[in-house]
N, C-alpha and C positions, 0 to 999 in steps of 0.2 A: 468882589468876593475875596480878593487878596490871597488866594491859594497859591502854593508854589508847586509847579509841575516840572519834574525833571525828565528830560529826554536824552538818551544816549544815541547819537547819530553820526554817521560818517560825514566829515567835513574836510575841507582842505587842511593839510597838516599845520599850516601857520595860524589857524584859528583854534584856540583852546576851548572857548565857550562864548555864548552870547545869551542875553536874556531879552525876551520880548513880552510886552504887555498885550494881552488879548482883549477882545471886545467885552469880556465878562469882568475885566479888572484883575485877572489872574496873571501870575508871573510864570512864563514858560522858560525854563533854563535848558538850553541846548548845550550838551557837552560832547566834545569830539571823541568818538569811539576809537579813533585811530591813533591816539596818543597814549603814552604810558599811564598806568593807574595813578601814580603819584602826581603827575602833571594834571590829570583830570580832577583830582581832589583839590589841588591848588586853584584850578579854574572855577570849581564849584564855590569855594570860599570867596573868591574874587567876585563872582556874580552875586552871591548872598550879600556882600558888602554894598554893592550897588542898590540892592533892594532895601537894606537896612538904612542906608543914607538917603533914601528917597530920590535917587538920581533920575528917576523916570518922570519926575514932575518939576525938574529944574531946567532952565534954559542955558546953563553954563556950557562952555566949550567941552567937547568930548575929551580932549587931552587932560584938562583939569579934573574931570570926573574920574578918568582912568587912574590918575595919580592918587586921588583921594581913596579909591577902592584898593589900590595896591599898598597903601600905608597901614593896613589893619594889623 
């Protein structure tokens, strides 16, 4: 389906956001409810970059993918 579902949830403070593909092929972006709004927006943009760059279908190392998403 490739829908993007955004969820604002409490997470440990050191986690800004994470994206998970579900069984329907949708992207579930989880953003930390406990961080400042500007940091949450930055995390959202970062997670969208992972989706745009197709990182969920690559076997590259996580560090490399994180660096690619941070360079938008």
